[in-house]
N, C-alpha and C positions, 0 to 999 in steps of 0.2 A: 429611311426605308429604301430597300433595293427594288428596282424595277426589273421587269423582265429583260430589258435590253442590257442592263448591267451585269445580270447573272450570266448571260451568254458571253460577254466579254471576259469575265473571270474564268470560265470554263475553257476558253481558247488558250489563255496564258498558262494554265495548268497543264493542258495538252502539249503546248510547245516546250514547256520545261521538262516534261516526261520524255518526249521525243528527243530533245537535245541530250538528256542524260543517257538514254538508251544508245544513241549514236556514239557518244563518248566511250561507253562501256564496250560497244562492238569494236571500235577503233583500237582501244586498249588490248582487247583479246586478240585482235589481228596482229598488232605489233609484238605482243608477247609470243605468239605462234611463230611469227617470222624470225624472231630472235632465237627461239628454240630450234627451229630448223637449220638456221645458219651455224649455230653452235655445234650441233650434231654433225654437220658436214665437215666443220673444221676439225673436230675430234677424230673423225673417221680418216681424214686426210693426214693428220698428224700421226696416227698409228701406222698408216701405210708407209709414210716416209721413214719412220723409225725401223719398220721391218726391212725396207730397202737398205738402209744404212747398216743394220745388223748383218744382213746377208753379205753385203760388200766387205765389211770387216772380217767376217768368217773366211771369205775368199782370200783376203790379204794374210790371214794367219796361216792358211794352208800353203800359200806361196812362200812365206818366210820359212816355214819348216822344210819345204822342198829345197829352198836356197841353202839352208844350213845342212841338210842331209848331203846334197851334192858337194858342198864345200868340204865336209869332213871326209867324204868318200874319195875325193880326188886329190890330186896334188896342186890344186889351185892356190893362189896367194891370197884368197879371200880372208882366211883366218890366220894368216902368217904373222901379223903384227896387230897389236891392240892399241887403241887410242888412248891418249892421256886422260886422266880423271877429269870429268866435267866437259868432255868434248866428244864429238862424233868423228868417225873416220871419213876419209875421202878416198877417191879413186877406187881401187879394188875393195877397200874396207868401207865403202859408203854405206850408211845405214847402221853401222855397228857403233855403239855408244857406251860410254862409262859414266855412271852417275858420280857426282861429287856431293856428298852429304844428302840433303833433301832435294837438291836440284835434278830434275828429270827432264830429259830431252823432249819427251812427249807432253809435258805439262802445258805447253803453249796450245795443244789441240783442245785441252779442256777449258782453257782460258778464252777460247774463241778466236785465236789468231788464225791467220791464213793457213789453210790446210796444207799447202805446199812448203810450209816453213821447216819441216823436218821429215825425215824418213824417205823411204823408196817407194815410188809408185808400183802397183801391181804389175808384174811381168818384166820389170826393167832388167832383172838378171836371169830369171828362169824362162822368160817368153810366155808366161801364162796370160791368159786373157779372161775377161768376165764371160760368162755363158751367153750365148746368143739368145735373144728373146724374140718372140713373135712381134710383128709390127704393131699390133694393137695392145701390147703389154708395156708398161712403163717401168723402167729400172733405174739404176744409178746413172747419173750423168757425170759424176766426177769419180775418177779411179781412186780406189782406196789406197792407203799407204800403210807402210809398216816400218818399224825399226827394231833392232836387236840390242837389248841392254845387257851387259855383263852383270850377273848377280854376284858371282864370287870374285875374288881378287885373281885375275889371270896371271899375275906375276909370281904367285906362290900356288901353282896347281898341285892337286894330289898326284901321286905318282901314276903316270899314264893316263890321266883323265883330262877331259876338256872342262873348262869352267861352266857352271850353270849359267843359263842365259834366259832372259825374260823377253818374250816377243810381244810387242804392243802394236796393235793394228787400229787404224782409224777408217770408219766407213762414214759416208756423207749421204744424206737423203736427197730427193730432188730440191727440197728447200735447204740451202747451205747452212742454215742454223740448226738443223737436225743432225746431230753427230752421235756416233756410238764408238766408244773405245773399248776394245777387248784386250785382255792380256793372258798369256799362257807361259808356263815355265817349260824350258827345253833343255835337256841334257844329252848332248851328242854322244 
């Protein structure tokens, strides 16, 4: 038979078990909430970095188009010679490449290689710069790059026409692992 003293002892153990379970439940909810908040912050930051990289790549596309328009309109030697298949030009033809089969000069950008492995930094030829941002706004920390890839065979051009060209631009976000590669076709 249980005495009055034994009943009180059992009630205290049940209360301690209930309180411990309740505390574990509250700790689990707190940890899940913290994880949810940190994941949301990371997703928002990732989207911002992608937008920064996208805008930088757009600026590089515009710079490449300005480079090609100026080269075709003037008598510069920028488009006077074409590189051999599978190579990129140097000197005045820097950043002009010819593909060799499936090998693309910009493929290293997609594979995660160093961003400065190929292409021309924004403004190297045209003098263009990224737009000035207010001090409290965060923008691209790495200059975007572009390269010009010949789409047609330049050795057999159509009468009086320039070969078609593909402009490929790379923009990098604040986090260097966030990259955007844009491509457009250009016919001077």
